[in-house]
N, C-alpha and C positions, 0 to 999 in steps of 0.2 A: 501511591495510595489510591490510584484510580483503577477502574476495571477495564477501561478502554484507552488505548494509546494510539494516537494518530500522528504519524511522522511524515512530514513533507519537506524535508530540509535538503535532500540530495547529498548526504554524507554517508558513504558506505559504512555499515556496521555501527552507526551511531547508537542504536538501541541494542544493548547487549543483555546477556543473561542476568546481570546485576540489576537491570531496570524492570525485570518482569517477574511475575508470580503465576502460579497455577490458576487457570480460569480466565486469564486475561484475553482480551480481544485486541489484536494488533492490526491496524490499518496502515499499510505501507504505501504511501503515495510517492515518496522520494525515489528517484531513479538516477543511476549513474552508470557510466561505462568504465570498467576496470580491466586490467590484464590479469588473467589467471592462466598459469602454465603457458605463457606466451600468446594466448588467444584472448580476443576481446570478449567480455561477458557483461551482461546487463544485471545489475544488482540493486537492491533497495537499501533503505536506511536500517533495516533490522538485520542483525548479525545472523549468519546461517546457523550458528550454534544454538539459537533460541529454540527452534522447533525440536531439536534433538534432546534438549534439556528438560522439557516438560511433557507430561502426558495429556494434560487438559488445557491446551492453549490454541487459539485460532489466529491464523495469520493470512492476510491476503497475499496472493502470489505476485511476484515481480519477474518479468512483465506479465501482462494480461490479467491484472487484478482490478484495480479501480478504474482503469481506462474504459471498460465496458459500462460502468456506472456513469462515468462522466458523459459518454456518448448518449446514453439513455436520457439523462437529465437535459442535455442540450437539445435533443430531439423533442422532448416534452415541451421545453420553453419555445422552441421554434413553432410547434403545432399550436401552442397557446397564443403566440403572437399572431399567427396566421388567422386563427379563429376570431380574435379580437379585432383585427384589421378589416376583416370581411363580414362583420356582423352589423 
């Protein structure tokens, strides 16, 4: 019933087509390493079939999705702490 789903469990394919609707925003924080065709691959909690099943859905990529946001927020906090300490 929500418009935004954030998953950070680390269970590949946890969020499937059955959990999603058109217009959803999916933020995939979970990350796992699995074997696909004998090779190691990095996947998130959102099933790969979700993106193909809907025309109007937004999903963060895994990898290189929320990691950049995390880094930006950490740098912001670091700068804020530095400014407070030196004022």
